[in-house]
C-alpha positions, 0 to 999 in steps of 0.5 A: 776558920776565917780571917778576922779584922784588918786591925787584928792582922796588924796586931798579931805579929807583934804579940810574940814580941811583947811580953806577958798576957797582961801586956797584951790586954789578956791575949796569950800566944802559946802552944796549947791543947784545944778541944771542942768541949769542956768534957773533952778536956776533962777526959784528956786530963784523966788520960794524960800520963805524960804523953800528950799525943796519946791522950789526944788520940784517945779522946778523939777516938772516944769521940769518934771525931779526929778533930775533937781535940788537938794541939796548936800554937794559938793566940787566945783570950782566956775566959772563965775557969770552969773546973779544977781537976787533979790527976796523979801529981798535977793540978789542972785548971780547965778554962774556956778560951776565945781563939783569935789567931793561929800560928801557921807556916806563914806566921801568926794569922788572925781567925774569926774568934771562936770559943774552945776549951783548954787547961792550965797546969796549976801545980805539979808536985814531985811524986 
């Protein structure tokens, strides 16, 4: 990933201090699963049994790519909903995201905007 515009460099540190994504023009900053493809997110949802790291490792092993999916704290703009999937007692919304920043040990850093895929939990019912 490469660094983005100077304006984005100034704005990203402020994002965590503001409020909801609506207050940020749609930019969300949070830890999230990020995958290269929609199918990888769908596979994650199928494998997820409460242990995120294990499900990520299984997706990556199946793809023969150790970086197909990962967990990171990102600044991103949520794109369209691509699918809704239910696994056990949880409903997931699979979405496209445009990543514009990455949280590192040095703080939130802008990156060249890049398209990835993730999910949101819509509903979690007690089993």
